[in-house]
C-alpha positions as CSV (number, residue, x, y, z in Angstrom):
1,M,9.3,-31.6,-19.1
2,M,8.9,-31.9,-15.3
3,N,12.2,-30.0,-14.6
4,N,10.5,-27.0,-16.4
5,F,7.5,-26.6,-14.4
6,P,7.8,-23.6,-12.1
7,Y,5.7,-25.2,-9.3
8,E,7.5,-28.3,-8.9
9,T,8.9,-27.0,-5.5
10,M,5.3,-26.6,-4.1
11,Q,4.6,-30.4,-4.7
12,G,7.2,-31.8,-2.0
13,R,5.3,-29.5,0.7
14,Q,1.4,-29.1,-0.7
15,D,0.4,-28.1,2.7
16,A,2.8,-25.6,3.6
17,L,0.8,-22.7,3.2
18,E,-2.2,-24.2,4.6
19,R,-0.6,-24.8,8.0
20,L,-0.5,-20.9,8.5
21,D,-3.5,-19.3,10.2
22,L,-3.8,-16.7,7.6
23,R,-6.5,-14.0,8.4
24,I,-6.2,-11.0,6.8
25,Y,-7.6,-7.6,6.6
26,W,-8.0,-5.4,3.1
27,G,-10.0,-2.2,3.6
28,N,-12.9,-3.3,5.5
29,Y,-13.0,-6.9,4.6
30,E,-11.6,-9.9,6.8
31,I,-10.1,-12.4,4.5
32,R,-9.5,-16.0,6.1
33,V,-7.5,-18.4,4.1
34,I,-8.9,-22.0,4.3
35,R,-7.0,-23.9,1.5
36,F,-3.9,-22.7,-0.4
37,H,-2.2,-25.2,-2.3
38,L,-1.0,-26.9,-5.4
39,T,-2.7,-30.2,-6.1
40,S,-2.4,-32.9,-8.8
41,F,-4.8,-35.0,-10.7
42,P,-3.6,-38.0,-12.5
43,P,-5.1,-38.8,-15.9
44,G,-9.0,-39.4,-15.8
45,K,-9.3,-38.6,-12.3
46,I,-12.6,-37.2,-11.4
47,V,-14.0,-35.2,-8.5
48,S,-17.7,-35.3,-8.4
49,F,-20.3,-32.3,-8.2
50,H,-19.8,-30.5,-5.0
51,K,-19.7,-26.8,-3.6
52,H,-18.3,-24.9,-0.9
53,A,-19.4,-22.2,1.7
54,E,-16.5,-20.0,0.5
55,F,-14.6,-18.7,-2.5
56,E,-12.6,-21.2,-4.5
57,F,-9.9,-19.9,-6.9
58,H,-8.9,-22.5,-9.7
59,F,-5.8,-22.0,-11.5
60,I,-4.3,-24.6,-14.2
61,P,-0.7,-24.2,-14.5
62,R,-0.2,-27.7,-16.5
63,G,-2.4,-30.1,-18.3
64,K,-5.8,-30.3,-19.5
65,G,-9.2,-31.4,-18.3
66,T,-12.9,-30.3,-18.1
67,V,-15.1,-28.7,-15.6
68,I,-18.6,-28.3,-15.2
69,L,-20.1,-25.1,-13.4
70,V,-23.5,-25.7,-12.4
71,D,-24.6,-27.4,-15.6
72,E,-22.4,-26.1,-18.1
73,P,-19.2,-27.8,-19.2
74,Y,-15.8,-26.1,-20.1
75,A,-12.6,-27.5,-21.7
76,L,-9.7,-26.7,-19.4
77,Q,-6.0,-25.9,-20.6
78,E,-2.9,-24.9,-19.1
79,G,-3.1,-21.2,-18.2
80,M,-6.9,-20.8,-17.5
81,F,-8.7,-19.9,-14.2
82,Y,-12.2,-20.0,-13.0
83,L,-13.9,-19.0,-9.6
84,T,-16.5,-20.9,-7.9
85,G,-18.5,-18.6,-5.6
86,P,-20.1,-19.9,-2.5
87,E,-22.8,-22.3,-3.1
88,V,-21.7,-22.9,-6.9
89,L,-22.2,-26.6,-7.7
90,H,-19.3,-27.9,-9.8
91,Y,-17.5,-31.0,-11.1
92,Q,-13.9,-31.2,-12.2
93,E,-12.5,-33.8,-14.4
94,A,-8.7,-34.5,-15.7
95,D,-8.1,-35.4,-19.4
96,P,-7.9,-39.1,-19.7
97,E,-4.8,-39.4,-21.0
98,E,-3.0,-36.1,-19.6
99,S,-2.8,-35.1,-15.8
100,M,-3.8,-32.0,-14.6
101,D,-2.2,-29.7,-11.7
102,E,-4.4,-26.8,-10.1
103,L,-3.4,-24.3,-8.1
104,C,-6.3,-23.8,-5.1
105,L,-7.2,-20.7,-3.2
106,H,-10.2,-21.2,-1.0
107,V,-10.8,-17.9,1.2
108,D,-13.9,-16.7,3.5
109,I,-14.7,-13.4,3.0
110,R,-16.4,-11.0,5.6
111,D,-17.5,-7.5,5.3
112,L,-16.6,-6.0,8.7
113,S,-19.0,-3.0,8.0
114,Q,-21.8,-5.4,7.9
115,V,-21.1,-6.9,11.2
116,P,-23.0,-6.2,14.5
117,D,-20.9,-4.2,16.8
118,A,-18.0,-4.4,14.5
119,G,-18.9,-1.7,11.7
120,Q,-16.7,1.6,11.6
121,S,-14.9,0.5,15.0
122,A,-13.4,-2.9,13.2
123,R,-10.9,-1.1,11.2
124,P,-10.8,2.5,12.2
125,Y,-7.5,3.2,10.4
126,A,-8.5,1.4,7.2
127,D,-7.2,3.6,4.3
128,P,-9.9,4.9,2.2
129,W,-8.8,4.3,-1.1
130,E,-7.3,0.4,0.0
131,A,-11.0,0.1,1.3
132,A,-12.6,1.6,-2.1
133,E,-10.3,-1.0,-4.0
134,A,-11.0,-3.7,-1.7
135,H,-14.9,-3.1,-2.1
136,D,-14.8,-3.0,-5.6
137,C,-12.6,-6.1,-6.2
138,I,-15.2,-8.2,-3.6
139,E,-18.2,-6.9,-5.1
140,K,-16.8,-8.1,-8.8
141,L,-16.1,-11.5,-7.3
142,R,-19.5,-11.9,-6.5
143,T,-20.7,-11.4,-10.0
144,L,-18.1,-12.9,-12.1
145,P,-19.4,-15.4,-14.9
146,L,-19.2,-19.0,-14.5
147,K,-16.7,-19.6,-17.0
148,P,-12.9,-20.2,-17.2
149,V,-10.6,-17.6,-18.7
150,M,-7.3,-17.3,-19.4
151,D,-5.1,-16.0,-16.4
152,T,-4.2,-12.9,-18.7
153,Y,-2.8,-10.8,-15.6
154,R,-0.2,-13.5,-14.2
155,A,-2.2,-14.3,-10.6
156,M,-0.4,-17.4,-10.8
157,P,2.9,-16.6,-10.1
158,F,1.6,-15.3,-6.6
159,F,1.2,-18.6,-5.4
160,L,4.7,-19.4,-5.6
161,E,5.5,-16.3,-4.5
162,A,3.7,-17.1,-1.1
163,F,5.0,-20.6,-0.8
164,N,8.7,-19.3,-1.2
165,A,8.0,-16.6,1.3
166,S,6.7,-19.1,3.8
167,Q,10.1,-21.3,3.3
168,Q,12.6,-18.6,3.4
169,K,11.2,-17.0,6.4
170,Y,12.6,-13.7,5.8
171,L,11.8,-10.6,7.4
172,G,8.1,-9.1,6.3
173,L,7.2,-12.5,4.8
174,Y,3.6,-12.2,6.4
175,T,3.0,-8.9,4.5
176,A,4.4,-10.4,1.4
177,I,2.0,-13.6,1.6
178,K,-0.8,-11.4,2.5
179,N,0.1,-9.2,-0.6
180,C,0.3,-12.1,-2.7
181,I,-3.6,-13.1,-1.8
182,I,-4.7,-9.7,-2.8
183,Q,-3.0,-9.8,-6.1
184,I,-4.7,-13.4,-6.6
185,L,-8.0,-11.6,-6.1
186,L,-7.3,-8.5,-8.2
187,R,-5.7,-10.1,-10.9
188,A,-8.8,-12.9,-10.9
189,V,-11.1,-9.8,-11.6
190,R,-9.2,-7.9,-14.0
191,A,-9.0,-11.4,-16.2
192,Y,-12.7,-11.2,-16.8
193,E,-12.8,-7.3,-17.5
194,P,-13.2,-7.2,-21.4
195,E,-11.1,-3.9,-21.7
196,P,-8.3,-2.3,-19.4
197,R,-10.1,0.2,-16.8
198,E,-8.4,3.4,-16.1
199,A,-8.1,3.6,-12.3
200,E,-7.9,6.6,-10.2
201,L,-4.9,7.4,-7.6
202,P,-4.9,10.0,-5.1
203,S,-3.6,13.2,-6.3
204,R,-1.9,16.1,-4.9
205,D,-2.4,19.8,-4.7
206,M,1.3,20.4,-6.1
207,K,1.5,23.9,-4.8
208,A,0.6,22.8,-1.3
209,Y,2.8,20.0,-1.6
210,R,6.0,21.8,-2.7
211,Y,5.1,24.7,-0.3
212,Q,5.2,22.2,2.5
213,L,8.3,20.9,1.5
214,A,9.8,23.8,1.0
215,L,8.7,24.9,4.5
216,E,10.1,21.8,5.7
217,Y,13.8,22.1,4.3
218,I,14.0,25.9,5.4
219,H,13.0,25.1,9.0
220,A,15.5,22.1,9.0
221,N,18.4,24.3,7.5
222,S,17.5,27.8,9.1
223,S,20.3,27.7,11.4
224,G,22.8,27.6,8.6
225,E,22.9,29.4,5.2
226,V,19.7,28.9,3.0
227,V,18.9,30.6,-0.1
228,L,16.1,30.5,-2.5
229,E,18.0,28.6,-5.2
230,D,19.1,25.8,-2.8
231,V,15.4,25.4,-2.0
232,A,14.2,25.4,-5.4
233,D,17.3,23.0,-6.6
234,K,15.8,20.6,-3.9
235,L,12.3,20.6,-5.2
236,H,13.4,20.2,-8.9
237,I,11.9,23.4,-9.8
238,S,13.1,27.1,-10.7
239,S,13.7,30.0,-8.5
240,R,11.1,31.9,-10.0
241,Q,8.3,29.0,-9.5
242,L,9.2,28.5,-6.1
243,Q,8.7,32.5,-5.2
244,R,5.3,32.1,-6.9
245,I,4.4,29.1,-4.8
246,I,5.8,30.7,-1.6
247,K,3.5,34.2,-2.5
248,D,0.3,32.3,-3.2
249,Q,0.7,29.8,-0.7
250,G,2.3,32.0,2.3
251,G,0.1,34.6,2.9
252,G,2.1,37.2,1.0
253,R,5.1,36.5,3.0
254,S,8.6,36.3,1.1
255,F,11.1,33.5,1.4
256,S,13.4,35.8,3.6
257,E,10.2,36.4,5.8
258,I,9.7,32.9,6.3
259,L,13.4,32.1,7.1
260,E,13.6,34.6,9.6
261,D,10.5,33.5,11.1
262,F,11.9,30.2,11.7
263,R,15.1,31.9,13.1
264,L,13.4,33.6,15.2
265,Q,11.2,31.0,16.9
266,E,14.4,29.0,17.5
267,V,16.0,32.1,19.1
268,C,12.9,32.5,21.6
269,R,13.2,28.8,22.4
270,Q,16.8,29.1,23.1
271,L,16.4,32.2,25.3
272,V,13.6,30.4,27.3
273,E,15.4,27.0,27.7
274,T,19.1,28.0,28.0
275,R,21.5,30.3,29.6
276,W,23.7,30.5,26.6
277,S,24.5,34.4,26.0
278,I,22.8,36.1,23.2
279,E,25.8,36.1,21.1
280,K,25.9,32.5,21.0
281,I,21.9,32.2,20.4
282,A,22.2,34.3,17.6
283,V,25.2,32.5,16.0
284,Q,23.4,29.3,16.6
285,G,20.0,30.6,15.1
286,G,21.6,31.5,11.9
287,F,22.0,35.3,12.5
288,S,25.4,37.1,12.0
289,S,25.8,38.6,15.4
290,G,24.3,39.2,18.5
291,S,23.6,42.9,17.6
292,Y,21.7,42.3,14.5
293,L,19.6,40.0,16.4
294,H,18.8,42.7,18.9
295,T,17.7,45.1,16.0
296,V,15.6,42.3,14.1
297,F,14.0,41.2,17.4
298,R,13.2,44.7,18.8
299,K,11.8,45.3,15.4
300,R,9.6,42.2,15.2
301,Y,8.6,41.9,18.8
302,G,9.0,45.4,20.4
303,Y,11.5,44.4,22.9
304,T,15.0,43.0,23.0
305,P,16.2,39.2,23.2
306,S,17.4,40.0,27.1
307,E,13.8,41.2,28.0
308,Y,12.1,38.3,26.2
309,R,14.5,36.3,28.4
310,R,13.8,37.8,31.8
311,K,9.9,37.7,31.1
312,N,10.0,34.1,29.8
313,A,12.8,32.2,31.3
314,K,12.6,28.6,32.6
315,V,16.1,28.4,33.7
């Protein structure tokens, strides 16, 4: 029934997305959106043989019909998808007794790495993982079989999501529409894969990562009371595990030595940039007193805080 058709809202403004000048960048590719709409074919409607210079994605959210790709006919039914790449001759016909709806996306895809004077300068900031995924997807688009398949990975809902974004005008709608287009491309490719393929994701050296997080936390809180157990708790690891990480990653320094290093760095900065008393600088820097700072400072640097200030003070 009409009221149960989720894409009904798109029929009132079929050109809403096509009014947008969408030229998005994905990896090292520029994707220019040419057509992006829902169209309806009445029973028996024929679209005679034609071809395009761009990629055309065809999704059937409702109805049935026939498509001929080059010279091979295929039956179309609700939930199907097929792709006609550049210069692929095709013919469409709605069922004689039943109308057919079609969600269409036409995109022109340009590989910027192959454009003279563009190359690496075109997108010097492209995420290498995104660039690899984009390249893999686009290369597969160029070689997909010329036959319809079921929209197994549900690319169709992204047409409606993009349409709703264009109508609601919320913050971030351009990014939302861009992501919808990319998802349509990715899910279209996946629909043709016989078996799910394991994908890789960037992975971390967890020891180095946790060590860096520990340093950041110690640094941010060095003026107060910081204990090993607190830092370990923030990292959701045991104190013993954190001790091993600090020993392995910190060049043999202990937790207390790292904390003292951060505190002394701040003391040195305050000695140079302020006129505060040594006592105030000590307490602000996390030391119990000026006399204790004096002892630690002299042991570390070979001279007193006052001598350091005289040599380096800016105020």
